[in-house]
PDB file with SEQRES, HELIX, SHEET and CRYST1 records, atoms N, CA, C and O in Angstrom:
SEQRES   1 A   61  MET LEU ASN LYS ALA LEU ARG LYS GLN THR ILE ASP THR          
SEQRES   2 A   61  LEU TYR ALA MET ARG VAL PHE ILE ARG HIS LEU HIS GLU          
SEQRES   3 A   61  GLN LEU ASP GLU LEU GLY ALA LYS SER ARG ILE SER SER          
SEQRES   4 A   61  LYS THR THR LEU TYR ARG GLY GLN ALA MET ALA ASN HIS          
SEQRES   5 A   61  GLU PHE GLU GLU LEU GLN THR ASN ARG                          
HELIX    1 AA1 LEU A    2  LYS A    8  1                                   7    
HELIX    2 AA2 ILE A   11  ALA A   16  1                                   6    
HELIX    3 AA3 ARG A   18  SER A   38  1                                  21    
HELIX    4 AA4 ASN A   51  THR A   59  1                                   9    
CRYST1    1.000    1.000    1.000  90.00  90.00  90.00 P 1           1          
ATOM      1  N   MET A   1      -6.087 131.182  36.564  1.00  0.00           N  
ATOM      2  CA  MET A   1      -7.274 132.211  36.499  1.00  0.00           C  
ATOM      3  C   MET A   1      -7.986 132.149  37.919  1.00  0.00           C  
ATOM      4  O   MET A   1      -8.346 133.191  38.468  1.00  0.00           O  
ATOM      5  N   LEU A   2      -8.181 130.903  38.499  1.00  0.00           N  
ATOM      6  CA  LEU A   2      -8.819 130.907  39.795  1.00  0.00           C  
ATOM      7  C   LEU A   2      -7.913 131.612  40.831  1.00  0.00           C  
ATOM      8  O   LEU A   2      -8.394 132.396  41.649  1.00  0.00           O  
ATOM      9  N   ASN A   3      -6.620 131.328  40.786  1.00  0.00           N  
ATOM     10  CA  ASN A   3      -5.697 131.911  41.725  1.00  0.00           C  
ATOM     11  C   ASN A   3      -5.754 133.377  41.630  1.00  0.00           C  
ATOM     12  O   ASN A   3      -5.832 134.038  42.666  1.00  0.00           O  
ATOM     13  N   LYS A   4      -5.722 133.949  40.460  1.00  0.00           N  
ATOM     14  CA  LYS A   4      -5.713 135.488  40.255  1.00  0.00           C  
ATOM     15  C   LYS A   4      -7.063 135.903  40.783  1.00  0.00           C  
ATOM     16  O   LYS A   4      -7.059 136.891  41.518  1.00  0.00           O  
ATOM     17  N   ALA A   5      -8.254 135.300  40.529  1.00  0.00           N  
ATOM     18  CA  ALA A   5      -9.509 135.758  40.992  1.00  0.00           C  
ATOM     19  C   ALA A   5      -9.621 135.646  42.557  1.00  0.00           C  
ATOM     20  O   ALA A   5     -10.356 136.406  43.188  1.00  0.00           O  
ATOM     21  N   LEU A   6      -8.906 134.724  43.126  1.00  0.00           N  
ATOM     22  CA  LEU A   6      -9.015 134.622  44.585  1.00  0.00           C  
ATOM     23  C   LEU A   6      -8.095 135.706  45.199  1.00  0.00           C  
ATOM     24  O   LEU A   6      -8.438 136.295  46.224  1.00  0.00           O  
ATOM     25  N   ARG A   7      -6.938 135.966  44.576  1.00  0.00           N  
ATOM     26  CA  ARG A   7      -6.041 137.039  45.083  1.00  0.00           C  
ATOM     27  C   ARG A   7      -6.738 138.419  45.003  1.00  0.00           C  
ATOM     28  O   ARG A   7      -6.756 139.178  45.972  1.00  0.00           O  
ATOM     29  N   LYS A   8      -7.305 138.715  43.828  1.00  0.00           N  
ATOM     30  CA  LYS A   8      -7.815 139.994  43.599  1.00  0.00           C  
ATOM     31  C   LYS A   8      -9.298 140.130  44.089  1.00  0.00           C  
ATOM     32  O   LYS A   8      -9.880 141.214  44.040  1.00  0.00           O  
ATOM     33  N   GLN A   9      -9.874 139.012  44.553  1.00  0.00           N  
ATOM     34  CA  GLN A   9     -11.173 138.957  44.965  1.00  0.00           C  
ATOM     35  C   GLN A   9     -12.238 139.397  43.843  1.00  0.00           C  
ATOM     36  O   GLN A   9     -13.197 140.111  44.137  1.00  0.00           O  
ATOM     37  N   THR A  10     -12.030 138.968  42.655  1.00  0.00           N  
ATOM     38  CA  THR A  10     -12.895 139.372  41.575  1.00  0.00           C  
ATOM     39  C   THR A  10     -14.153 138.513  41.594  1.00  0.00           C  
ATOM     40  O   THR A  10     -14.172 137.353  41.181  1.00  0.00           O  
ATOM     41  N   ILE A  11     -15.258 139.191  42.125  1.00  0.00           N  
ATOM     42  CA  ILE A  11     -16.454 138.530  42.412  1.00  0.00           C  
ATOM     43  C   ILE A  11     -17.137 137.959  41.107  1.00  0.00           C  
ATOM     44  O   ILE A  11     -17.737 136.884  41.133  1.00  0.00           O  
ATOM     45  N   ASP A  12     -17.025 138.685  40.026  1.00  0.00           N  
ATOM     46  CA  ASP A  12     -17.657 138.207  38.782  1.00  0.00           C  
ATOM     47  C   ASP A  12     -16.945 136.809  38.358  1.00  0.00           C  
ATOM     48  O   ASP A  12     -17.616 135.845  37.992  1.00  0.00           O  
ATOM     49  N   THR A  13     -15.649 136.786  38.433  1.00  0.00           N  
ATOM     50  CA  THR A  13     -14.989 135.566  37.979  1.00  0.00           C  
ATOM     51  C   THR A  13     -15.140 134.474  38.916  1.00  0.00           C  
ATOM     52  O   THR A  13     -15.271 133.324  38.497  1.00  0.00           O  
ATOM     53  N   LEU A  14     -15.132 134.773  40.296  1.00  0.00           N  
ATOM     54  CA  LEU A  14     -15.371 133.762  41.245  1.00  0.00           C  
ATOM     55  C   LEU A  14     -16.846 133.135  41.029  1.00  0.00           C  
ATOM     56  O   LEU A  14     -17.058 131.924  41.087  1.00  0.00           O  
ATOM     57  N   TYR A  15     -17.785 134.053  40.786  1.00  0.00           N  
ATOM     58  CA  TYR A  15     -19.197 133.608  40.581  1.00  0.00           C  
ATOM     59  C   TYR A  15     -19.301 132.685  39.443  1.00  0.00           C  
ATOM     60  O   TYR A  15     -19.968 131.653  39.513  1.00  0.00           O  
ATOM     61  N   ALA A  16     -18.594 133.074  38.303  1.00  0.00           N  
ATOM     62  CA  ALA A  16     -18.576 132.294  37.085  1.00  0.00           C  
ATOM     63  C   ALA A  16     -17.947 130.950  37.221  1.00  0.00           C  
ATOM     64  O   ALA A  16     -18.286 130.017  36.493  1.00  0.00           O  
ATOM     65  N   MET A  17     -16.968 130.830  38.213  1.00  0.00           N  
ATOM     66  CA  MET A  17     -16.297 129.526  38.510  1.00  0.00           C  
ATOM     67  C   MET A  17     -16.883 128.800  39.667  1.00  0.00           C  
ATOM     68  O   MET A  17     -16.260 127.862  40.162  1.00  0.00           O  
ATOM     69  N   ARG A  18     -18.007 129.160  40.119  1.00  0.00           N  
ATOM     70  CA  ARG A  18     -18.586 128.549  41.414  1.00  0.00           C  
ATOM     71  C   ARG A  18     -18.780 127.069  41.248  1.00  0.00           C  
ATOM     72  O   ARG A  18     -18.528 126.334  42.203  1.00  0.00           O  
ATOM     73  N   VAL A  19     -19.211 126.572  40.104  1.00  0.00           N  
ATOM     74  CA  VAL A  19     -19.433 125.096  39.955  1.00  0.00           C  
ATOM     75  C   VAL A  19     -18.125 124.405  40.051  1.00  0.00           C  
ATOM     76  O   VAL A  19     -18.048 123.362  40.700  1.00  0.00           O  
ATOM     77  N   PHE A  20     -17.038 124.932  39.424  1.00  0.00           N  
ATOM     78  CA  PHE A  20     -15.755 124.290  39.472  1.00  0.00           C  
ATOM     79  C   PHE A  20     -15.214 124.344  40.945  1.00  0.00           C  
ATOM     80  O   PHE A  20     -14.658 123.363  41.439  1.00  0.00           O  
ATOM     81  N   ILE A  21     -15.384 125.474  41.604  1.00  0.00           N  
ATOM     82  CA  ILE A  21     -14.893 125.549  43.011  1.00  0.00           C  
ATOM     83  C   ILE A  21     -15.642 124.618  43.866  1.00  0.00           C  
ATOM     84  O   ILE A  21     -15.031 123.982  44.725  1.00  0.00           O  
ATOM     85  N   ARG A  22     -16.931 124.476  43.708  1.00  0.00           N  
ATOM     86  CA  ARG A  22     -17.752 123.512  44.531  1.00  0.00           C  
ATOM     87  C   ARG A  22     -17.219 121.998  44.327  1.00  0.00           C  
ATOM     88  O   ARG A  22     -17.007 121.183  45.225  1.00  0.00           O  
ATOM     89  N   HIS A  23     -17.065 121.826  43.050  1.00  0.00           N  
ATOM     90  CA  HIS A  23     -16.556 120.400  42.712  1.00  0.00           C  
ATOM     91  C   HIS A  23     -15.193 120.115  43.215  1.00  0.00           C  
ATOM     92  O   HIS A  23     -14.917 119.013  43.690  1.00  0.00           O  
ATOM     93  N   LEU A  24     -14.344 121.064  43.124  1.00  0.00           N  
ATOM     94  CA  LEU A  24     -12.972 120.890  43.650  1.00  0.00           C  
ATOM     95  C   LEU A  24     -13.042 120.780  45.180  1.00  0.00           C  
ATOM     96  O   LEU A  24     -12.268 120.027  45.771  1.00  0.00           O  
ATOM     97  N   HIS A  25     -13.925 121.492  45.810  1.00  0.00           N  
ATOM     98  CA  HIS A  25     -14.021 121.395  47.318  1.00  0.00           C  
ATOM     99  C   HIS A  25     -14.541 119.899  47.711  1.00  0.00           C  
ATOM    100  O   HIS A  25     -14.060 119.245  48.637  1.00  0.00           O  
ATOM    101  N   GLU A  26     -15.506 119.500  46.937  1.00  0.00           N  
ATOM    102  CA  GLU A  26     -16.025 118.077  47.231  1.00  0.00           C  
ATOM    103  C   GLU A  26     -14.972 117.044  47.057  1.00  0.00           C  
ATOM    104  O   GLU A  26     -14.859 116.129  47.873  1.00  0.00           O  
ATOM    105  N   GLN A  27     -14.147 117.166  45.951  1.00  0.00           N  
ATOM    106  CA  GLN A  27     -13.065 116.219  45.728  1.00  0.00           C  
ATOM    107  C   GLN A  27     -12.001 116.340  46.839  1.00  0.00           C  
ATOM    108  O   GLN A  27     -11.557 115.298  47.320  1.00  0.00           O  
ATOM    109  N   LEU A  28     -11.576 117.491  47.265  1.00  0.00           N  
ATOM    110  CA  LEU A  28     -10.663 117.596  48.299  1.00  0.00           C  
ATOM    111  C   LEU A  28     -11.176 117.075  49.609  1.00  0.00           C  
ATOM    112  O   LEU A  28     -10.435 116.460  50.375  1.00  0.00           O  
ATOM    113  N   ASP A  29     -12.487 117.325  49.883  1.00  0.00           N  
ATOM    114  CA  ASP A  29     -13.055 116.782  51.104  1.00  0.00           C  
ATOM    115  C   ASP A  29     -13.109 115.175  51.055  1.00  0.00           C  
ATOM    116  O   ASP A  29     -12.783 114.525  52.048  1.00  0.00           O  
ATOM    117  N   GLU A  30     -13.502 114.600  49.946  1.00  0.00           N  
ATOM    118  CA  GLU A  30     -13.449 113.227  49.838  1.00  0.00           C  
ATOM    119  C   GLU A  30     -12.018 112.585  49.956  1.00  0.00           C  
ATOM    120  O   GLU A  30     -11.877 111.527  50.570  1.00  0.00           O  
ATOM    121  N   LEU A  31     -11.054 113.172  49.419  1.00  0.00           N  
ATOM    122  CA  LEU A  31      -9.681 112.804  49.557  1.00  0.00           C  
ATOM    123  C   LEU A  31      -9.238 112.882  50.965  1.00  0.00           C  
ATOM    124  O   LEU A  31      -8.631 111.942  51.479  1.00  0.00           O  
ATOM    125  N   GLY A  32      -9.520 113.979  51.615  1.00  0.00           N  
ATOM    126  CA  GLY A  32      -9.179 114.163  53.062  1.00  0.00           C  
ATOM    127  C   GLY A  32      -9.797 113.106  53.919  1.00  0.00           C  
ATOM    128  O   GLY A  32      -9.138 112.525  54.781  1.00  0.00           O  
ATOM    129  N   ALA A  33     -11.067 112.850  53.689  1.00  0.00           N  
ATOM    130  CA  ALA A  33     -11.669 111.752  54.496  1.00  0.00           C  
ATOM    131  C   ALA A  33     -11.026 110.401  54.287  1.00  0.00           C  
ATOM    132  O   ALA A  33     -10.877 109.636  55.240  1.00  0.00           O  
ATOM    133  N   LYS A  34     -10.643 110.089  53.065  1.00  0.00           N  
ATOM    134  CA  LYS A  34      -9.976 108.848  52.758  1.00  0.00           C  
ATOM    135  C   LYS A  34      -8.546 108.750  53.469  1.00  0.00           C  
ATOM    136  O   LYS A  34      -8.146 107.722  54.016  1.00  0.00           O  
ATOM    137  N   SER A  35      -7.878 109.859  53.399  1.00  0.00           N  
ATOM    138  CA  SER A  35      -6.551 109.874  54.035  1.00  0.00           C  
ATOM    139  C   SER A  35      -6.555 109.853  55.540  1.00  0.00           C  
ATOM    140  O   SER A  35      -5.608 109.393  56.178  1.00  0.00           O  
ATOM    141  N   ARG A  36      -7.640 110.360  56.102  1.00  0.00           N  
ATOM    142  CA  ARG A  36      -7.771 110.386  57.564  1.00  0.00           C  
ATOM    143  C   ARG A  36      -7.983 108.973  58.008  1.00  0.00           C  
ATOM    144  O   ARG A  36      -7.514 108.581  59.077  1.00  0.00           O  
ATOM    145  N   ILE A  37      -8.700 108.172  57.190  1.00  0.00           N  
ATOM    146  CA  ILE A  37      -9.023 106.797  57.597  1.00  0.00           C  
ATOM    147  C   ILE A  37      -7.767 105.915  57.447  1.00  0.00           C  
ATOM    148  O   ILE A  37      -7.451 105.116  58.328  1.00  0.00           O  
ATOM    149  N   SER A  38      -7.050 106.079  56.297  1.00  0.00           N  
ATOM    150  CA  SER A  38      -5.979 105.157  55.957  1.00  0.00           C  
ATOM    151  C   SER A  38      -4.646 105.293  56.843  1.00  0.00           C  
ATOM    152  O   SER A  38      -4.072 104.308  57.306  1.00  0.00           O  
ATOM    153  N   SER A  39      -4.234 106.554  57.022  1.00  0.00           N  
ATOM    154  CA  SER A  39      -2.971 106.771  57.777  1.00  0.00           C  
ATOM    155  C   SER A  39      -2.732 108.154  58.206  1.00  0.00           C  
ATOM    156  O   SER A  39      -3.432 109.070  57.775  1.00  0.00           O  
ATOM    157  N   LYS A  40      -1.753 108.349  59.056  1.00  0.00           N  
ATOM    158  CA  LYS A  40      -1.298 109.666  59.452  1.00  0.00           C  
ATOM    159  C   LYS A  40      -0.557 110.342  58.315  1.00  0.00           C  
ATOM    160  O   LYS A  40       0.046 109.666  57.481  1.00  0.00           O  
ATOM    161  N   THR A  41      -0.593 111.654  58.269  1.00  0.00           N  
ATOM    162  CA  THR A  41       0.075 112.419  57.269  1.00  0.00           C  
ATOM    163  C   THR A  41       0.956 113.473  58.045  1.00  0.00           C  
ATOM    164  O   THR A  41       0.430 114.158  58.922  1.00  0.00           O  
ATOM    165  N   THR A  42       2.177 113.597  57.758  1.00  0.00           N  
ATOM    166  CA  THR A  42       2.997 114.601  58.407  1.00  0.00           C  
ATOM    167  C   THR A  42       3.315 115.602  57.276  1.00  0.00           C  
ATOM    168  O   THR A  42       3.783 115.269  56.187  1.00  0.00           O  
ATOM    169  N   LEU A  43       3.007 116.884  57.655  1.00  0.00           N  
ATOM    170  CA  LEU A  43       3.205 118.022  56.762  1.00  0.00           C  
ATOM    171  C   LEU A  43       4.409 118.822  57.333  1.00  0.00           C  
ATOM    172  O   LEU A  43       4.580 118.924  58.548  1.00  0.00           O  
ATOM    173  N   TYR A  44       5.208 119.366  56.446  1.00  0.00           N  
ATOM    174  CA  TYR A  44       6.306 120.249  56.752  1.00  0.00           C  
ATOM    175  C   TYR A  44       6.126 121.651  56.095  1.00  0.00           C  
ATOM    176  O   TYR A  44       5.540 121.750  55.017  1.00  0.00           O  
ATOM    177  N   ARG A  45       6.592 122.650  56.697  1.00  0.00           N  
ATOM    178  CA  ARG A  45       6.334 124.023  56.221  1.00  0.00           C  
ATOM    179  C   ARG A  45       7.826 124.559  55.951  1.00  0.00           C  
ATOM    180  O   ARG A  45       8.716 124.433  56.792  1.00  0.00           O  
ATOM    181  N   GLY A  46       8.009 125.139  54.757  1.00  0.00           N  
ATOM    182  CA  GLY A  46       9.378 125.710  54.420  1.00  0.00           C  
ATOM    183  C   GLY A  46       9.386 127.050  55.100  1.00  0.00           C  
ATOM    184  O   GLY A  46       8.375 127.711  55.339  1.00  0.00           O  
ATOM    185  N   GLN A  47      10.677 127.404  55.400  1.00  0.00           N  
ATOM    186  CA  GLN A  47      10.950 128.807  56.038  1.00  0.00           C  
ATOM    187  C   GLN A  47      12.290 129.196  55.569  1.00  0.00           C  
ATOM    188  O   GLN A  47      13.233 128.405  55.570  1.00  0.00           O  
ATOM    189  N   ALA A  48      12.375 130.449  55.159  1.00  0.00           N  
ATOM    190  CA  ALA A  48      13.563 131.077  54.593  1.00  0.00           C  
ATOM    191  C   ALA A  48      14.474 131.548  55.898  1.00  0.00           C  
ATOM    192  O   ALA A  48      13.963 132.078  56.885  1.00  0.00           O  
ATOM    193  N   MET A  49      15.728 131.314  55.782  1.00  0.00           N  
ATOM    194  CA  MET A  49      16.651 131.834  56.826  1.00  0.00           C  
ATOM    195  C   MET A  49      17.962 132.120  56.175  1.00  0.00           C  
ATOM    196  O   MET A  49      18.293 131.627  55.096  1.00  0.00           O  
ATOM    197  N   ALA A  50      18.714 132.963  56.899  1.00  0.00           N  
ATOM    198  CA  ALA A  50      20.025 133.330  56.472  1.00  0.00           C  
ATOM    199  C   ALA A  50      21.067 132.217  56.597  1.00  0.00           C  
ATOM    200  O   ALA A  50      20.942 131.358  57.470  1.00  0.00           O  
ATOM    201  N   ASN A  51      22.069 132.218  55.760  1.00  0.00           N  
ATOM    202  CA  ASN A  51      23.049 131.169  55.794  1.00  0.00           C  
ATOM    203  C   ASN A  51      23.680 131.023  57.206  1.00  0.00           C  
ATOM    204  O   ASN A  51      23.881 129.908  57.686  1.00  0.00           O  
ATOM    205  N   HIS A  52      23.977 132.126  57.836  1.00  0.00           N  
ATOM    206  CA  HIS A  52      24.641 131.976  59.198  1.00  0.00           C  
ATOM    207  C   HIS A  52      23.687 131.345  60.163  1.00  0.00           C  
ATOM    208  O   HIS A  52      24.173 130.654  61.059  1.00  0.00           O  
ATOM    209  N   GLU A  53      22.326 131.503  60.089  1.00  0.00           N  
ATOM    210  CA  GLU A  53      21.455 130.821  60.951  1.00  0.00           C  
ATOM    211  C   GLU A  53      21.454 129.386  60.684  1.00  0.00           C  
ATOM    212  O   GLU A  53      21.495 128.572  61.606  1.00  0.00           O  
ATOM    213  N   PHE A  54      21.408 129.039  59.429  1.00  0.00           N  
ATOM    214  CA  PHE A  54      21.495 127.633  59.060  1.00  0.00           C  
ATOM    215  C   PHE A  54      22.672 126.911  59.599  1.00  0.00           C  
ATOM    216  O   PHE A  54      22.577 125.833  60.186  1.00  0.00           O  
ATOM    217  N   GLU A  55      23.827 127.561  59.373  1.00  0.00           N  
ATOM    218  CA  GLU A  55      25.180 127.004  59.914  1.00  0.00           C  
ATOM    219  C   GLU A  55      25.114 126.809  61.413  1.00  0.00           C  
ATOM    220  O   GLU A  55      25.556 125.812  61.983  1.00  0.00           O  
ATOM    221  N   GLU A  56      24.507 127.871  62.031  1.00  0.00           N  
ATOM    222  CA  GLU A  56      24.336 127.774  63.571  1.00  0.00           C  
ATOM    223  C   GLU A  56      23.566 126.534  63.897  1.00  0.00           C  
ATOM    224  O   GLU A  56      23.990 125.760  64.755  1.00  0.00           O  
ATOM    225  N   LEU A  57      22.463 126.316  63.256  1.00  0.00           N  
ATOM    226  CA  LEU A  57      21.582 125.107  63.568  1.00  0.00           C  
ATOM    227  C   LEU A  57      22.374 123.837  63.320  1.00  0.00           C  
ATOM    228  O   LEU A  57      22.243 122.888  64.093  1.00  0.00           O  
ATOM    229  N   GLN A  58      23.142 123.780  62.339  1.00  0.00           N  
ATOM    230  CA  GLN A  58      23.938 122.572  62.031  1.00  0.00           C  
ATOM    231  C   GLN A  58      25.066 122.313  63.125  1.00  0.00           C  
ATOM    232  O   GLN A  58      25.319 121.172  63.510  1.00  0.00           O  
ATOM    233  N   THR A  59      25.712 123.412  63.592  1.00  0.00           N  
ATOM    234  CA  THR A  59      26.773 123.224  64.639  1.00  0.00           C  
ATOM    235  C   THR A  59      26.153 122.841  65.912  1.00  0.00           C  
ATOM    236  O   THR A  59      26.826 122.156  66.683  1.00  0.00           O  
ATOM    237  N   ASN A  60      24.896 123.209  66.256  1.00  0.00           N  
ATOM    238  CA  ASN A  60      24.241 122.976  67.499  1.00  0.00           C  
ATOM    239  C   ASN A  60      23.526 121.654  67.546  1.00  0.00           C  
ATOM    240  O   ASN A  60      22.753 121.434  68.479  1.00  0.00           O  
ATOM    241  N   ARG A  61      23.732 120.747  66.593  1.00  0.00           N  
ATOM    242  CA  ARG A  61      22.995 119.523  66.532  1.00  0.00           C  
ATOM    243  C   ARG A  61      23.459 118.640  67.489  1.00  0.00           C  
ATOM    244  O   ARG A  61      22.951 117.524  67.598  1.00  0.00           O  
TER     245      ARG A  61                                                      
END                                                                             
């Protein structure tokens, strides 16, 4: 429901969920602060590619 409201920018729904959104933000901020203190985090991003491009990458290793 939140995802749909964010995609469509439905102001009424977002306003009704403001308390939940704020609480979620606070929790994410707290978790982020804890993880920055404890260790480094490596993130990877997925990317689509054609089979021939993938095979070319494998042969050029």
